[in-house]
C-alpha positions in Angstrom: 0.0 0.0 0.0 1.4 3.4 -1.0 1.6 6.3 1.4 -1.2 8.1 -0.4 -3.5 5.1 -0.1 -2.6 4.9 3.6 -3.6 8.5 4.0 -6.9 7.9 2.1 -7.7 5.0 4.5 -6.7 7.1 7.5 -9.1 9.8 6.3 -12.0 7.4 6.0 -11.3 5.8 9.4 -11.0 9.3 11.0 -14.3 10.4 9.4 -16.0 7.1 10.5 -15.1 7.8 14.1 -16.6 11.3 14.1 -20.2 11.5 15.3 -21.2 13.8 12.5 -19.0 12.0 9.9 -17.4 15.4 9.0 -14.3 17.4 9.9 -12.7 20.6 8.9 -9.5 20.4 6.9 -7.2 21.5 9.8 -8.7 19.0 12.2 -8.6 16.2 9.6 -4.9 17.0 8.9 -4.1 16.9 12.6 -5.8 13.6 13.2 -4.3 11.9 10.1 -0.9 13.0 11.3 -1.6 11.3 14.6 -2.8 8.2 12.8 0.2 8.0 10.5 3.2 9.3 12.5 5.7 7.7 10.1 4.4 9.8 7.1 5.8 13.3 6.8 3.3 16.3 7.0 4.0 17.5 3.5 3.2 14.1 2.1 -0.1 14.1 4.0 -0.9 17.6 2.7 -0.2 16.4 -0.8 -2.3 13.3 -0.4 -5.2 15.4 1.0 -4.9 17.7 -2.1 -5.0 14.6 -4.3 -8.0 13.3 -2.4 -9.8 16.7 -2.9 -9.1 16.5 -6.7 -10.4 12.9 -6.9 -13.5 13.9 -5.1 -14.2 16.8 -7.4 -13.5 14.6 -10.5 -15.9 11.9 -9.2 -13.4 9.1 -8.7 -14.1 9.0 -5.0 -17.8 8.9 -4.2 -17.9 8.0 -0.5 -16.4 11.3 0.7 -17.9 14.7 -0.2 -16.9 18.3 0.3 -20.2 20.1 1.0 -18.5 23.4 1.9 -15.0 24.8 1.5 -12.7 23.1 4.0 -15.1 20.4 5.2 -14.7 16.7 4.4 -17.8 14.5 5.0 -18.1 10.7 4.8 -21.4 9.9 3.1 -22.8 7.2 5.3 -26.3 8.3 5.4 -27.8 10.6 2.9 -30.7 11.6 5.1 -28.6 14.0 7.3 -28.9 17.5 6.0 -25.6 19.1 5.0 -26.6 22.3 6.9 -26.0 20.7 10.3 -22.5 19.5 9.6 -19.8 20.4 12.1 -22.2 22.5 14.2 -22.8 24.9 11.3 -26.3 26.1 11.0 -27.7 28.1 8.1 -30.9 29.9 8.1 -32.8 30.1 4.9 -34.9 33.3 4.9 -37.2 33.3 1.9 -38.8 36.5 0.8 -37.0 38.7 3.3 -36.0 41.4 0.8 -38.9 41.2 -1.6 -40.4 44.5 -0.7 -37.2 46.5 -0.3 -36.1 46.8 -3.9 -37.1 50.1 -5.6 -39.2 49.7 -8.7 
């Protein structure tokens, strides 16, 4: 197994252990470094970049990036993305409808 593959597996394992199944990039980097102490940090950073590119291209389908800097393991599709990592987004529809001059 190559170093890159070991980092990919460490990412999956780390995300599986998280209750939300998601982590911010900095937390993910720190936990992967703890899981793979024999791999240099720059190698891990490069592998995370390669992972991000493979996710964007569709080669990796079990991990998604719902927002910039957040990696999420797609275990259950029912969980709304808006609740990931304690982030909450309010959708206010029609708030500015009457404010625009005509």
